[in-house]
mmCIF file of the N, C-alpha and C atoms, coordinates in Angstrom:
data_MODEL
# 
_entry.id   MODEL 
# 
loop_
_atom_site.group_PDB 
_atom_site.id 
_atom_site.type_symbol 
_atom_site.label_atom_id 
_atom_site.label_alt_id 
_atom_site.label_comp_id 
_atom_site.label_asym_id 
_atom_site.label_entity_id 
_atom_site.label_seq_id 
_atom_site.pdbx_PDB_ins_code 
_atom_site.Cartn_x 
_atom_site.Cartn_y 
_atom_site.Cartn_z 
_atom_site.occupancy 
_atom_site.B_iso_or_equiv 
_atom_site.pdbx_formal_charge 
_atom_site.auth_seq_id 
_atom_site.auth_comp_id 
_atom_site.auth_asym_id 
_atom_site.auth_atom_id 
_atom_site.pdbx_PDB_model_num 
ATOM 1   N N  . ILE A 1 1  ? 11.652 4.392  -34.180 1.00 0.00 ? 1  ILE A N  1 
ATOM 2   C CA . ILE A 1 1  ? 10.622 4.944  -33.121 1.00 0.00 ? 1  ILE A CA 1 
ATOM 3   C C  . ILE A 1 1  ? 9.366  4.115  -33.202 1.00 0.00 ? 1  ILE A C  1 
ATOM 4   N N  . SER A 1 2  ? 9.031  3.635  -34.436 1.00 0.00 ? 2  SER A N  1 
ATOM 5   C CA . SER A 1 2  ? 7.742  2.875  -34.464 1.00 0.00 ? 2  SER A CA 1 
ATOM 6   C C  . SER A 1 2  ? 7.770  1.492  -33.752 1.00 0.00 ? 2  SER A C  1 
ATOM 7   N N  . ARG A 1 3  ? 8.961  1.000  -33.533 1.00 0.00 ? 3  ARG A N  1 
ATOM 8   C CA . ARG A 1 3  ? 9.215  -0.219 -32.723 1.00 0.00 ? 3  ARG A CA 1 
ATOM 9   C C  . ARG A 1 3  ? 8.987  0.056  -31.221 1.00 0.00 ? 3  ARG A C  1 
ATOM 10  N N  . ILE A 1 4  ? 9.359  1.186  -30.807 1.00 0.00 ? 4  ILE A N  1 
ATOM 11  C CA . ILE A 1 4  ? 9.325  1.670  -29.360 1.00 0.00 ? 4  ILE A CA 1 
ATOM 12  C C  . ILE A 1 4  ? 7.956  2.041  -29.054 1.00 0.00 ? 4  ILE A C  1 
ATOM 13  N N  . ALA A 1 5  ? 7.152  2.673  -29.836 1.00 0.00 ? 5  ALA A N  1 
ATOM 14  C CA . ALA A 1 5  ? 5.892  3.330  -29.545 1.00 0.00 ? 5  ALA A CA 1 
ATOM 15  C C  . ALA A 1 5  ? 4.926  2.266  -28.936 1.00 0.00 ? 5  ALA A C  1 
ATOM 16  N N  . PRO A 1 6  ? 4.803  1.039  -29.452 1.00 0.00 ? 6  PRO A N  1 
ATOM 17  C CA . PRO A 1 6  ? 3.850  0.135  -28.594 1.00 0.00 ? 6  PRO A CA 1 
ATOM 18  C C  . PRO A 1 6  ? 4.279  -0.151 -27.159 1.00 0.00 ? 6  PRO A C  1 
ATOM 19  N N  . GLN A 1 7  ? 5.570  -0.269 -27.005 1.00 0.00 ? 7  GLN A N  1 
ATOM 20  C CA . GLN A 1 7  ? 6.053  -0.451 -25.572 1.00 0.00 ? 7  GLN A CA 1 
ATOM 21  C C  . GLN A 1 7  ? 5.742  0.741  -24.670 1.00 0.00 ? 7  GLN A C  1 
ATOM 22  N N  . LEU A 1 8  ? 5.685  1.909  -25.253 1.00 0.00 ? 8  LEU A N  1 
ATOM 23  C CA . LEU A 1 8  ? 5.361  3.068  -24.421 1.00 0.00 ? 8  LEU A CA 1 
ATOM 24  C C  . LEU A 1 8  ? 3.990  3.073  -23.931 1.00 0.00 ? 8  LEU A C  1 
ATOM 25  N N  . ASN A 1 9  ? 3.077  2.464  -24.851 1.00 0.00 ? 9  ASN A N  1 
ATOM 26  C CA . ASN A 1 9  ? 1.653  2.355  -24.389 1.00 0.00 ? 9  ASN A CA 1 
ATOM 27  C C  . ASN A 1 9  ? 1.561  1.357  -23.307 1.00 0.00 ? 9  ASN A C  1 
ATOM 28  N N  . ILE A 1 10 ? 2.349  0.395  -23.330 1.00 0.00 ? 10 ILE A N  1 
ATOM 29  C CA . ILE A 1 10 ? 2.235  -0.733 -22.266 1.00 0.00 ? 10 ILE A CA 1 
ATOM 30  C C  . ILE A 1 10 ? 2.670  -0.158 -20.884 1.00 0.00 ? 10 ILE A C  1 
ATOM 31  N N  . PHE A 1 11 ? 3.728  0.722  -20.994 1.00 0.00 ? 11 PHE A N  1 
ATOM 32  C CA . PHE A 1 11 ? 4.303  1.343  -19.822 1.00 0.00 ? 11 PHE A CA 1 
ATOM 33  C C  . PHE A 1 11 ? 3.187  2.340  -19.305 1.00 0.00 ? 11 PHE A C  1 
ATOM 34  N N  . ALA A 1 12 ? 2.526  3.067  -20.157 1.00 0.00 ? 12 ALA A N  1 
ATOM 35  C CA . ALA A 1 12 ? 1.571  4.095  -19.872 1.00 0.00 ? 12 ALA A CA 1 
ATOM 36  C C  . ALA A 1 12 ? 0.323  3.476  -19.079 1.00 0.00 ? 12 ALA A C  1 
ATOM 37  N N  . ILE A 1 13 ? 0.077  2.228  -19.532 1.00 0.00 ? 13 ILE A N  1 
ATOM 38  C CA . ILE A 1 13 ? -0.973 1.563  -18.879 1.00 0.00 ? 13 ILE A CA 1 
ATOM 39  C C  . ILE A 1 13 ? -0.488 0.770  -17.738 1.00 0.00 ? 13 ILE A C  1 
ATOM 40  N N  . GLY A 1 14 ? 0.648  0.303  -17.680 1.00 0.00 ? 14 GLY A N  1 
ATOM 41  C CA . GLY A 1 14 ? 1.208  -0.545 -16.572 1.00 0.00 ? 14 GLY A CA 1 
ATOM 42  C C  . GLY A 1 14 ? 1.381  0.181  -15.298 1.00 0.00 ? 14 GLY A C  1 
ATOM 43  N N  . PHE A 1 15 ? 1.856  1.419  -15.377 1.00 0.00 ? 15 PHE A N  1 
ATOM 44  C CA . PHE A 1 15 ? 2.044  2.139  -14.112 1.00 0.00 ? 15 PHE A CA 1 
ATOM 45  C C  . PHE A 1 15 ? 0.868  2.432  -13.362 1.00 0.00 ? 15 PHE A C  1 
ATOM 46  N N  . PRO A 1 16 ? -0.254 2.957  -14.005 1.00 0.00 ? 16 PRO A N  1 
ATOM 47  C CA . PRO A 1 16 ? -1.471 3.141  -13.220 1.00 0.00 ? 16 PRO A CA 1 
ATOM 48  C C  . PRO A 1 16 ? -2.044 1.856  -12.697 1.00 0.00 ? 16 PRO A C  1 
ATOM 49  N N  . VAL A 1 17 ? -1.941 0.786  -13.473 1.00 0.00 ? 17 VAL A N  1 
ATOM 50  C CA . VAL A 1 17 ? -2.441 -0.533 -12.887 1.00 0.00 ? 17 VAL A CA 1 
ATOM 51  C C  . VAL A 1 17 ? -1.640 -1.019 -11.724 1.00 0.00 ? 17 VAL A C  1 
ATOM 52  N N  . THR A 1 18 ? -0.394 -0.743 -11.796 1.00 0.00 ? 18 THR A N  1 
ATOM 53  C CA . THR A 1 18 ? 0.477  -1.149 -10.599 1.00 0.00 ? 18 THR A CA 1 
ATOM 54  C C  . THR A 1 18 ? 0.138  -0.374 -9.356  1.00 0.00 ? 18 THR A C  1 
ATOM 55  N N  . ILE A 1 19 ? -0.064 0.956  -9.538  1.00 0.00 ? 19 ILE A N  1 
ATOM 56  C CA . ILE A 1 19 ? -0.448 1.802  -8.456  1.00 0.00 ? 19 ILE A CA 1 
ATOM 57  C C  . ILE A 1 19 ? -1.908 1.513  -7.994  1.00 0.00 ? 19 ILE A C  1 
ATOM 58  N N  . GLY A 1 20 ? -2.753 1.233  -8.775  1.00 0.00 ? 20 GLY A N  1 
ATOM 59  C CA . GLY A 1 20 ? -4.093 0.796  -8.432  1.00 0.00 ? 20 GLY A CA 1 
ATOM 60  C C  . GLY A 1 20 ? -4.084 -0.515 -7.592  1.00 0.00 ? 20 GLY A C  1 
ATOM 61  N N  . ALA A 1 21 ? -3.318 -1.457 -8.116  1.00 0.00 ? 21 ALA A N  1 
ATOM 62  C CA . ALA A 1 21 ? -3.201 -2.821 -7.481  1.00 0.00 ? 21 ALA A CA 1 
ATOM 63  C C  . ALA A 1 21 ? -2.578 -2.659 -6.081  1.00 0.00 ? 21 ALA A C  1 
ATOM 64  N N  . GLY A 1 22 ? -1.596 -1.717 -5.959  1.00 0.00 ? 22 GLY A N  1 
ATOM 65  C CA . GLY A 1 22 ? -1.072 -1.488 -4.621  1.00 0.00 ? 22 GLY A CA 1 
ATOM 66  C C  . GLY A 1 22 ? -2.059 -0.881 -3.732  1.00 0.00 ? 22 GLY A C  1 
ATOM 67  N N  . LEU A 1 23 ? -2.782 0.090  -4.173  1.00 0.00 ? 23 LEU A N  1 
ATOM 68  C CA . LEU A 1 23 ? -3.775 0.705  -3.269  1.00 0.00 ? 23 LEU A CA 1 
ATOM 69  C C  . LEU A 1 23 ? -4.866 -0.281 -2.881  1.00 0.00 ? 23 LEU A C  1 
ATOM 70  N N  . VAL A 1 24 ? -5.345 -1.091 -3.781  1.00 0.00 ? 24 VAL A N  1 
ATOM 71  C CA . VAL A 1 24 ? -6.245 -2.161 -3.370  1.00 0.00 ? 24 VAL A CA 1 
ATOM 72  C C  . VAL A 1 24 ? -5.702 -3.185 -2.325  1.00 0.00 ? 24 VAL A C  1 
ATOM 73  N N  . LEU A 1 25 ? -4.359 -3.573 -2.494  1.00 0.00 ? 25 LEU A N  1 
ATOM 74  C CA . LEU A 1 25 ? -3.834 -4.442 -1.492  1.00 0.00 ? 25 LEU A CA 1 
ATOM 75  C C  . LEU A 1 25 ? -3.582 -3.716 -0.166  1.00 0.00 ? 25 LEU A C  1 
ATOM 76  N N  . LEU A 1 26 ? -3.227 -2.456 -0.166  1.00 0.00 ? 26 LEU A N  1 
ATOM 77  C CA . LEU A 1 26 ? -3.093 -1.697 0.948   1.00 0.00 ? 26 LEU A CA 1 
ATOM 78  C C  . LEU A 1 26 ? -4.487 -1.587 1.618   1.00 0.00 ? 26 LEU A C  1 
ATOM 79  N N  . ALA A 1 27 ? -5.472 -1.395 0.826   1.00 0.00 ? 27 ALA A N  1 
ATOM 80  C CA . ALA A 1 27 ? -6.867 -1.301 1.539   1.00 0.00 ? 27 ALA A CA 1 
ATOM 81  C C  . ALA A 1 27 ? -7.330 -2.659 2.136   1.00 0.00 ? 27 ALA A C  1 
ATOM 82  N N  . LEU A 1 28 ? -6.926 -3.736 1.540   1.00 0.00 ? 28 LEU A N  1 
ATOM 83  C CA . LEU A 1 28 ? -7.277 -5.049 2.080   1.00 0.00 ? 28 LEU A CA 1 
ATOM 84  C C  . LEU A 1 28 ? -6.384 -5.364 3.229   1.00 0.00 ? 28 LEU A C  1 
ATOM 85  N N  . GLY A 1 29 ? -5.171 -4.881 3.314   1.00 0.00 ? 29 GLY A N  1 
ATOM 86  C CA . GLY A 1 29 ? -4.235 -5.200 4.413   1.00 0.00 ? 29 GLY A CA 1 
ATOM 87  C C  . GLY A 1 29 ? -4.404 -4.419 5.644   1.00 0.00 ? 29 GLY A C  1 
ATOM 88  N N  . LEU A 1 30 ? -4.889 -3.203 5.523   1.00 0.00 ? 30 LEU A N  1 
ATOM 89  C CA . LEU A 1 30 ? -4.926 -2.363 6.697   1.00 0.00 ? 30 LEU A CA 1 
ATOM 90  C C  . LEU A 1 30 ? -5.819 -2.893 7.890   1.00 0.00 ? 30 LEU A C  1 
ATOM 91  N N  . PRO A 1 31 ? -7.000 -3.551 7.610   1.00 0.00 ? 31 PRO A N  1 
ATOM 92  C CA . PRO A 1 31 ? -7.739 -4.072 8.699   1.00 0.00 ? 31 PRO A CA 1 
ATOM 93  C C  . PRO A 1 31 ? -6.924 -5.132 9.532   1.00 0.00 ? 31 PRO A C  1 
ATOM 94  N N  . LEU A 1 32 ? -5.991 -5.937 8.830   1.00 0.00 ? 32 LEU A N  1 
ATOM 95  C CA . LEU A 1 32 ? -5.209 -6.940 9.456   1.00 0.00 ? 32 LEU A CA 1 
ATOM 96  C C  . LEU A 1 32 ? -4.217 -6.218 10.357  1.00 0.00 ? 32 LEU A C  1 
ATOM 97  N N  . LEU A 1 33 ? -3.854 -4.934 10.155  1.00 0.00 ? 33 LEU A N  1 
ATOM 98  C CA . LEU A 1 33 ? -2.868 -4.376 11.135  1.00 0.00 ? 33 LEU A CA 1 
ATOM 99  C C  . LEU A 1 33 ? -3.470 -3.690 12.271  1.00 0.00 ? 33 LEU A C  1 
ATOM 100 N N  . GLN A 1 34 ? -4.824 -3.480 12.294  1.00 0.00 ? 34 GLN A N  1 
ATOM 101 C CA . GLN A 1 34 ? -5.441 -2.808 13.381  1.00 0.00 ? 34 GLN A CA 1 
ATOM 102 C C  . GLN A 1 34 ? -5.106 -3.368 14.736  1.00 0.00 ? 34 GLN A C  1 
ATOM 103 N N  . ALA A 1 35 ? -5.335 -4.663 14.867  1.00 0.00 ? 35 ALA A N  1 
ATOM 104 C CA . ALA A 1 35 ? -5.164 -5.394 16.164  1.00 0.00 ? 35 ALA A CA 1 
ATOM 105 C C  . ALA A 1 35 ? -3.733 -5.091 16.725  1.00 0.00 ? 35 ALA A C  1 
ATOM 106 N N  . PRO A 1 36 ? -2.676 -5.435 15.878  1.00 0.00 ? 36 PRO A N  1 
ATOM 107 C CA . PRO A 1 36 ? -1.238 -5.123 16.410  1.00 0.00 ? 36 PRO A CA 1 
ATOM 108 C C  . PRO A 1 36 ? -1.048 -3.675 16.759  1.00 0.00 ? 36 PRO A C  1 
ATOM 109 N N  . PHE A 1 37 ? -1.592 -2.744 15.868  1.00 0.00 ? 37 PHE A N  1 
ATOM 110 C CA . PHE A 1 37 ? -1.439 -1.248 16.124  1.00 0.00 ? 37 PHE A CA 1 
ATOM 111 C C  . PHE A 1 37 ? -2.076 -0.914 17.446  1.00 0.00 ? 37 PHE A C  1 
ATOM 112 N N  . ASP A 1 38 ? -3.340 -1.427 17.743  1.00 0.00 ? 38 ASP A N  1 
ATOM 113 C CA . ASP A 1 38 ? -3.959 -1.147 18.926  1.00 0.00 ? 38 ASP A CA 1 
ATOM 114 C C  . ASP A 1 38 ? -3.149 -1.702 20.248  1.00 0.00 ? 38 ASP A C  1 
ATOM 115 N N  . LEU A 1 39 ? -2.593 -2.827 20.040  1.00 0.00 ? 39 LEU A N  1 
ATOM 116 C CA . LEU A 1 39 ? -1.662 -3.335 21.131  1.00 0.00 ? 39 LEU A CA 1 
ATOM 117 C C  . LEU A 1 39 ? -0.542 -2.493 21.426  1.00 0.00 ? 39 LEU A C  1 
ATOM 118 N N  . ILE A 1 40 ? 0.103  -1.983 20.269  1.00 0.00 ? 40 ILE A N  1 
ATOM 119 C CA . ILE A 1 40 ? 1.294  -1.029 20.473  1.00 0.00 ? 40 ILE A CA 1 
ATOM 120 C C  . ILE A 1 40 ? 0.785  0.196  21.066  1.00 0.00 ? 40 ILE A C  1 
ATOM 121 N N  . VAL A 1 41 ? -0.122 0.849  20.689  1.00 0.00 ? 41 VAL A N  1 
ATOM 122 C CA . VAL A 1 41 ? -0.650 2.001  21.329  1.00 0.00 ? 41 VAL A CA 1 
ATOM 123 C C  . VAL A 1 41 ? -0.997 1.855  22.786  1.00 0.00 ? 41 VAL A C  1 
ATOM 124 N N  . GLU A 1 42 ? -1.744 0.797  23.088  1.00 0.00 ? 42 GLU A N  1 
ATOM 125 C CA . GLU A 1 42 ? -2.063 0.457  24.475  1.00 0.00 ? 42 GLU A CA 1 
ATOM 126 C C  . GLU A 1 42 ? -0.827 0.300  25.308  1.00 0.00 ? 42 GLU A C  1 
ATOM 127 N N  . ARG A 1 43 ? 0.247  -0.401 24.764  1.00 0.00 ? 43 ARG A N  1 
ATOM 128 C CA . ARG A 1 43 ? 1.477  -0.571 25.562  1.00 0.00 ? 43 ARG A CA 1 
ATOM 129 C C  . ARG A 1 43 ? 2.260  0.830  25.771  1.00 0.00 ? 43 ARG A C  1 
ATOM 130 N N  . MET A 1 44 ? 2.133  1.726  24.800  1.00 0.00 ? 44 MET A N  1 
ATOM 131 C CA . MET A 1 44 ? 2.742  2.946  24.826  1.00 0.00 ? 44 MET A CA 1 
ATOM 132 C C  . MET A 1 44 ? 2.149  3.798  25.909  1.00 0.00 ? 44 MET A C  1 
ATOM 133 N N  . VAL A 1 45 ? 0.853  3.795  25.981  1.00 0.00 ? 45 VAL A N  1 
ATOM 134 C CA . VAL A 1 45 ? 0.014  4.550  26.947  1.00 0.00 ? 45 VAL A CA 1 
ATOM 135 C C  . VAL A 1 45 ? 0.384  4.015  28.324  1.00 0.00 ? 45 VAL A C  1 
ATOM 136 N N  . SER A 1 46 ? 0.355  2.703  28.335  1.00 0.00 ? 46 SER A N  1 
ATOM 137 C CA . SER A 1 46 ? 0.570  2.214  29.767  1.00 0.00 ? 46 SER A CA 1 
ATOM 138 C C  . SER A 1 46 ? 2.136  2.413  30.164  1.00 0.00 ? 46 SER A C  1 
ATOM 139 N N  . ALA A 1 47 ? 2.968  2.431  29.306  1.00 0.00 ? 47 ALA A N  1 
ATOM 140 C CA . ALA A 1 47 ? 4.319  2.856  29.603  1.00 0.00 ? 47 ALA A CA 1 
ATOM 141 C C  . ALA A 1 47 ? 4.419  4.352  30.022  1.00 0.00 ? 47 ALA A C  1 
ATOM 142 N N  . LEU A 1 48 ? 3.711  5.214  29.392  1.00 0.00 ? 48 LEU A N  1 
ATOM 143 C CA . LEU A 1 48 ? 3.674  6.622  29.742  1.00 0.00 ? 48 LEU A CA 1 
ATOM 144 C C  . LEU A 1 48 ? 3.056  6.870  31.141  1.00 0.00 ? 48 LEU A C  1 
ATOM 145 N N  . ARG A 1 49 ? 2.180  6.048  31.530  1.00 0.00 ? 49 ARG A N  1 
ATOM 146 C CA . ARG A 1 49 ? 1.546  6.172  32.808  1.00 0.00 ? 49 ARG A CA 1 
ATOM 147 C C  . ARG A 1 49 ? 2.342  5.720  34.007  1.00 0.00 ? 49 ARG A C  1 
ATOM 148 N N  . MET A 1 50 ? 3.396  4.920  33.807  1.00 0.00 ? 50 MET A N  1 
ATOM 149 C CA . MET A 1 50 ? 4.196  4.418  34.905  1.00 0.00 ? 50 MET A CA 1 
ATOM 150 C C  . MET A 1 50 ? 5.106  5.393  35.454  1.00 0.00 ? 50 MET A C  1 
# 
């Protein structure tokens, strides 16, 4: 068990770091998706008005 214990610490630290990095990348990527999303919504609204 003493050989496994250090690995458990790495996993306990690694998962929150991975989640944090994913959230940071998501926050950085969302502004890039705004223009395509606006275009899709505009096309949907124009299709519903026809």
